[in-house]
C-alpha positions as CSV (number, residue, x, y, z in Angstrom):
1,M,40.3,75.5,-88.4
2,A,38.7,77.3,-85.3
3,K,36.5,75.1,-83.3
4,D,32.8,76.0,-82.9
5,K,32.2,76.4,-79.2
6,S,28.4,75.8,-79.8
7,S,29.1,72.4,-81.1
8,G,30.2,70.9,-77.8
9,E,33.6,69.9,-79.1
10,Y,35.3,72.9,-77.5
11,G,33.7,72.1,-74.1
12,A,34.7,68.4,-74.3
13,E,38.3,69.2,-75.2
14,G,38.4,71.9,-72.4
15,G,37.0,69.3,-69.9
16,R,39.8,66.8,-70.9
17,K,42.5,69.4,-70.4
18,R,41.1,70.4,-67.1
19,A,40.9,66.8,-65.9
20,E,44.5,66.3,-66.9
21,R,45.5,69.1,-64.5
22,L,43.6,67.7,-61.6
23,S,44.7,65.0,-59.1
24,K,42.9,61.7,-58.7
25,D,41.5,62.8,-55.3
26,Q,40.3,66.1,-56.9
27,L,38.5,64.2,-59.6
28,T,36.9,61.8,-57.1
29,E,35.6,64.8,-55.2
30,I,34.1,66.3,-58.3
31,G,32.4,63.0,-59.1
32,R,31.1,62.7,-55.5
33,K,29.7,66.2,-55.6
34,G,28.2,65.5,-59.0
35,A,26.4,62.4,-57.7
36,L,25.0,64.4,-54.8
37,A,23.8,67.1,-57.0
38,R,22.0,64.5,-59.2
39,W,20.3,63.0,-56.1
40,A,19.2,66.4,-54.9
41,K,17.7,67.1,-58.3
42,E,15.8,63.9,-58.1
43,G,14.4,65.0,-54.7
44,K,16.5,62.7,-52.6
45,E,18.1,63.6,-49.4
46,V,21.8,64.5,-49.9
47,N,23.4,63.3,-46.8
48,E,27.0,62.4,-47.0
49,P,27.5,58.8,-48.3
50,I,28.3,56.2,-45.6
51,P,31.6,54.6,-46.3
52,A,31.8,50.9,-46.9
53,V,34.6,49.1,-45.0
54,Y,34.3,45.6,-46.5
55,G,33.6,44.3,-50.0
56,S,34.8,45.0,-53.6
57,P,33.4,44.5,-57.1
58,D,35.7,41.4,-57.3
59,S,34.0,39.7,-54.4
60,P,30.2,39.9,-55.2
61,L,27.4,37.9,-53.6
62,R,27.0,34.8,-55.8
63,L,23.7,33.0,-55.9
64,N,23.3,30.1,-58.3
65,G,25.5,31.8,-60.9
66,V,23.9,35.3,-60.4
67,E,26.3,37.9,-59.0
68,I,25.3,41.0,-57.0
69,P,27.9,43.5,-55.6
70,C,27.7,43.6,-51.8
71,Y,29.3,45.6,-49.0
72,V,29.4,46.0,-45.2
73,L,29.1,49.7,-44.3
74,A,30.9,51.4,-41.4
75,D,27.7,51.2,-39.3
76,G,27.5,47.4,-39.7
77,R,24.8,47.3,-42.3
78,R,25.1,44.7,-45.0
79,V,24.0,46.1,-48.4
80,I,23.7,45.1,-52.0
81,T,23.9,47.6,-54.8
82,Q,20.7,48.8,-56.4
83,R,22.1,48.3,-59.9
84,G,23.3,44.8,-59.0
85,L,19.8,43.9,-57.6
86,Q,18.1,45.1,-60.7
87,Q,20.4,43.2,-63.0
88,A,20.0,40.0,-61.0
89,L,16.3,40.2,-61.3
90,G,16.5,41.0,-65.1
91,L,15.3,44.6,-64.8
92,S,16.8,47.3,-66.9
93,T,19.3,49.6,-65.2
94,G,19.3,52.4,-67.6
95,G,17.1,55.5,-67.7
96,G,18.7,57.8,-65.1
97,S,16.5,58.6,-62.2
98,R,13.7,56.6,-63.7
99,G,15.9,53.5,-63.8
100,A,16.6,53.9,-60.1
101,R,12.9,53.7,-59.4
102,R,12.3,50.4,-61.1
103,I,12.1,48.3,-58.0
104,P,9.8,50.7,-56.1
105,A,7.6,50.8,-59.2
106,L,7.5,47.1,-59.5
107,I,6.5,46.7,-55.8
108,A,3.8,49.4,-56.1
109,N,2.4,47.6,-59.1
110,L,2.2,44.3,-57.2
111,R,0.5,46.0,-54.3
112,R,-2.0,47.6,-56.7
113,K,-2.8,44.0,-57.9
114,G,-3.6,42.9,-54.4
115,L,-0.3,41.2,-53.4
116,D,0.7,41.7,-49.7
117,V,4.1,43.3,-50.1
118,K,4.5,43.9,-46.3
119,D,7.2,46.5,-45.7
120,L,8.8,46.3,-49.2
121,A,7.4,49.5,-50.4
122,A,8.9,51.6,-47.6
123,R,12.2,49.7,-47.8
124,S,12.6,50.1,-51.5
125,D,12.1,53.8,-51.2
126,N,14.7,54.0,-48.5
127,D,17.8,53.4,-50.6
128,I,21.2,54.0,-49.1
129,R,24.0,56.2,-50.5
130,F,27.4,54.7,-49.8
131,L,31.0,55.1,-50.7
132,P,32.8,51.9,-51.9
133,P,36.0,51.0,-50.2
134,K,38.2,51.5,-53.3
135,K,39.9,54.8,-53.2
136,G,38.7,57.0,-55.9
137,G,35.2,55.4,-56.1
138,N,32.1,57.5,-56.6
139,P,29.0,57.2,-54.3
140,A,26.5,54.5,-55.3
141,L,23.0,53.4,-54.2
142,A,22.2,50.2,-52.3
143,Y,19.5,48.4,-50.3
144,E,20.0,46.6,-47.0
145,A,20.8,43.0,-48.1
146,D,17.9,41.3,-46.4
147,I,15.4,43.1,-48.7
148,L,16.4,40.4,-51.2
149,E,14.5,37.6,-49.3
150,G,11.3,39.6,-49.1
151,L,11.5,40.7,-52.7
152,C,12.1,37.2,-54.0
153,T,9.2,35.8,-51.9
154,A,6.9,38.5,-53.2
155,L,7.8,37.8,-56.9
156,I,7.4,34.1,-56.4
157,D,4.0,34.5,-54.7
158,A,3.1,37.0,-57.6
159,D,4.0,34.5,-60.2
160,K,2.0,31.7,-58.5
161,G,-0.9,34.0,-58.1
162,G,-0.9,35.1,-61.8
163,K,-0.1,38.7,-60.9
164,L,2.8,39.1,-63.1
165,A,2.3,40.5,-66.6
166,S,3.3,38.5,-69.7
167,N,6.6,40.5,-70.0
168,Q,7.4,40.0,-66.3
169,K,7.3,36.2,-66.2
170,G,11.0,36.0,-66.1
171,L,11.0,37.9,-62.8
172,G,9.4,34.9,-61.0
173,E,12.0,32.5,-62.4
174,R,14.9,34.8,-61.6
175,A,13.5,35.2,-58.0
176,R,13.4,31.4,-57.6
177,I,17.0,31.1,-58.8
178,L,18.1,33.8,-56.3
179,H,16.0,32.3,-53.5
180,R,17.5,28.8,-54.0
181,G,20.9,30.4,-53.6
182,F,20.4,31.8,-50.1
183,A,17.6,29.7,-48.7
184,K,19.8,27.4,-46.7
185,V,22.2,29.9,-45.2
186,G,20.7,33.4,-45.4
187,V,21.6,36.5,-47.2
188,I,23.5,38.2,-44.3
189,A,25.8,35.2,-43.7
190,L,26.6,35.1,-47.5
191,V,27.3,38.8,-47.6
192,D,29.7,38.4,-44.6
193,E,31.4,35.5,-46.4
194,A,31.7,37.3,-49.8
195,T,33.1,40.6,-48.3
196,G,35.4,38.9,-45.9
197,Y,33.6,40.6,-42.9
198,Q,33.0,37.2,-41.2
199,K,36.8,36.9,-40.5
200,D,37.1,40.3,-38.8
201,R,33.5,40.6,-37.4
202,P,33.9,42.1,-34.0
203,N,33.2,39.8,-31.0
204,H,30.4,42.2,-29.8
205,A,28.4,41.6,-33.0
206,L,26.5,38.7,-31.3
207,A,26.1,40.7,-28.2
208,E,24.4,43.4,-30.2
209,I,22.0,40.8,-31.5
210,L,21.1,39.8,-28.0
211,D,20.8,43.4,-27.0
212,A,18.1,43.9,-29.7
213,F,16.2,40.7,-29.1
214,I,16.2,40.4,-25.3
215,A,14.4,42.8,-23.0
216,K,16.1,44.3,-19.9
217,E,13.2,43.4,-17.7
218,L,10.9,40.4,-17.5
219,R,7.6,41.4,-19.3
220,P,4.0,40.5,-18.5
221,W,2.8,37.2,-20.0
222,V,0.9,37.5,-23.2
223,R,-0.1,34.4,-25.4
224,R,2.4,34.4,-28.2
225,F,1.8,31.0,-29.8
226,P,-1.5,30.6,-31.7
227,F,-3.5,27.5,-31.1
228,E,-3.0,26.3,-34.7
229,F,0.7,26.0,-33.9
230,Y,-0.1,23.2,-31.5
231,Q,-2.9,21.7,-33.6
232,E,-0.4,21.3,-36.5
233,I,2.2,19.7,-34.2
234,F,-0.4,17.2,-33.0
235,R,-1.6,16.5,-36.6
236,L,1.8,15.9,-38.0
237,K,2.9,13.8,-35.0
238,Q,-0.4,11.8,-35.4
239,W,-1.2,12.4,-31.7
240,D,-4.7,12.3,-30.2
241,T,-6.4,15.7,-30.2
242,S,-9.6,14.9,-28.4
243,D,-8.4,16.7,-25.3
244,L,-6.5,19.5,-27.0
245,T,-7.7,23.0,-26.2
246,P,-5.9,26.4,-26.3
247,N,-5.5,26.2,-22.5
248,S,-4.9,22.4,-22.0
249,P,-1.6,21.2,-20.6
250,K,0.8,20.0,-23.3
251,P,3.2,17.1,-23.2
252,I,6.8,17.9,-22.3
253,E,7.7,16.8,-25.9
254,V,5.7,19.8,-27.2
255,G,7.9,22.2,-25.2
256,K,11.1,20.6,-26.7
257,I,9.6,20.8,-30.2
258,T,8.7,24.5,-29.6
259,V,12.3,25.3,-28.4
260,D,13.7,23.6,-31.5
261,L,11.4,25.1,-34.1
262,I,11.3,28.6,-32.8
263,Y,13.8,29.6,-30.2
264,R,16.7,27.8,-31.8
265,R,16.0,29.5,-35.2
266,L,15.4,33.1,-34.1
267,A,19.0,34.5,-34.2
268,P,22.5,33.4,-33.0
269,G,22.7,33.0,-29.2
270,V,19.2,34.1,-28.5
271,R,18.0,30.7,-27.2
272,N,21.0,30.4,-24.8
273,G,20.4,34.1,-23.8
274,L,16.8,33.4,-22.9
275,T,17.5,30.3,-20.9
276,K,20.4,31.9,-19.0
277,L,18.2,34.7,-17.8
278,T,15.5,32.2,-16.7
279,P,16.1,30.4,-13.3
280,R,15.2,26.8,-12.9
281,S,13.1,25.2,-10.1
282,E,14.5,22.5,-7.8
283,K,13.2,19.9,-10.3
284,G,15.2,21.5,-13.1
285,Y,12.3,23.2,-14.9
286,L,12.5,26.8,-16.2
287,T,10.5,29.0,-13.9
288,T,9.0,31.4,-16.6
289,K,8.1,31.4,-20.2
290,L,11.1,32.2,-22.4
291,H,9.3,34.7,-24.7
292,R,8.7,37.0,-21.7
293,W,12.3,38.1,-22.0
294,L,12.0,39.0,-25.7
295,S,12.1,42.7,-26.6
296,S,8.9,44.3,-27.8
297,D,10.5,46.1,-30.8
298,V,12.7,43.3,-32.2
299,G,12.3,40.0,-30.4
300,D,8.5,39.8,-30.4
301,P,8.0,40.8,-34.1
302,K,10.7,38.4,-35.2
303,M,9.3,35.5,-33.3
304,E,5.8,36.3,-34.6
305,A,7.1,36.3,-38.2
306,L,9.0,33.0,-37.6
307,I,5.9,31.3,-36.1
308,G,3.9,32.4,-39.1
309,K,6.5,30.9,-41.5
310,V,6.7,27.6,-39.5
311,V,2.8,27.3,-39.3
312,T,2.6,27.8,-43.1
313,V,5.2,25.0,-43.7
314,M,3.2,22.8,-41.3
315,K,0.0,23.2,-43.2
316,L,1.8,22.3,-46.5
317,S,3.1,19.1,-44.9
318,D,1.7,15.5,-44.7
319,D,3.5,14.2,-41.6
320,W,6.5,15.1,-39.4
321,P,9.3,13.8,-41.7
322,D,7.7,15.6,-44.6
323,F,7.5,18.8,-42.4
324,M,11.2,18.7,-41.5
325,R,12.1,18.2,-45.1
326,K,10.1,21.2,-46.1
327,M,11.6,23.3,-43.2
328,E,15.0,22.5,-44.6
329,K,14.0,23.4,-48.2
330,A,12.4,26.6,-46.9
331,G,15.7,27.6,-45.3
332,I,14.3,27.9,-41.8
333,Q,17.5,26.7,-40.2
334,R,18.8,26.3,-36.6
335,V,21.2,29.1,-35.7
336,S,24.4,28.8,-33.6
337,D,24.0,28.7,-29.8
338,N,27.8,28.9,-29.4
339,L,27.8,32.2,-27.4
340,E,29.3,32.8,-24.0
341,L,28.2,36.1,-22.6
342,Q,27.5,37.5,-19.2
343,F,23.8,38.0,-18.4
344,P,22.4,39.9,-15.4
345,E,20.7,37.9,-12.7
346,P,16.9,38.0,-13.2
347,R,15.1,40.3,-10.7
348,R,11.8,38.6,-10.7
349,L,10.5,35.0,-11.0
350,F,7.3,33.5,-12.5
351,P,6.4,30.5,-10.4
352,G,3.3,29.1,-12.2
353,A,5.0,26.9,-14.9
354,T,5.3,23.2,-14.4
355,T,6.2,21.7,-17.8
356,A,8.5,22.6,-20.6
357,A,5.5,23.0,-22.9
358,D,4.0,25.5,-20.5
359,L,7.2,27.5,-20.4
360,A,7.5,27.7,-24.2
361,S,3.9,28.7,-24.9
């Protein structure tokens, strides 16, 4: 019996026969162009997908029993797949273009309810098209991996503040599960481990971190540490605060604490990089404040954000041991200082500092 072309059966059979005549590479190219065409229809930019050079579906990011496919792209960015992130949070992944908008829609909803979502709205709109390493794979959508930390924090805060609808309560718990999985190590380190990138990571990767964090010239002094940072140190240490003012000299111990809480936790090698750039006086003191070497576009914002996190944990703590336990639980960890790089000799000195505390503040 002749097939009715209008029924779709003829077209399906024709498609199968055509596919049989095409090579695997030809089929891959057709799939790639189809994906680009769909994205164009959805109003997305249709730039060529960025190839992933590390990662596979068999080596996902594993967080407390939850798995999210992850990759390292050719430009060094660590990414997690959009679909995997939605599944990890318990969001539906269906619905075509509408399904791909579930995370941006969720963040927009939280912002309308008054939650401070910081840069999550812009980041969730900036998904990345990439090509998995497996030959024959089709392009996929992903987010930069560190969006996970901000997203989990926002959902946990929303749950605590009663801003999640009754059918969204599971999102808060899923966020806690994921957050516990990366709190102690960090998402980037876990992606590097899962994809195998940590074994082949180029030696200049840490140099690139320093290039982003550290300025080329010594910058003018601006107060970087809020007074409450020192107030909380004194409170938790149970020190006398009767003479404590924003401009009062601080004990040398405060400088050591500042280096440990902030500079040792910024990024790998940054603390060593800052101290290598800063000469010492005849008495062995650093001759300028370390933060004057931080870059304005990366170093300063990262340090400001870290100080904010540390002060928040301080305020939630009863004493110094309790504070250090909460820092550990919050995942605000020291990072490696094992970095041997050549640094230029500083061109200018700042002679006014006399104590370690003065230099750190």
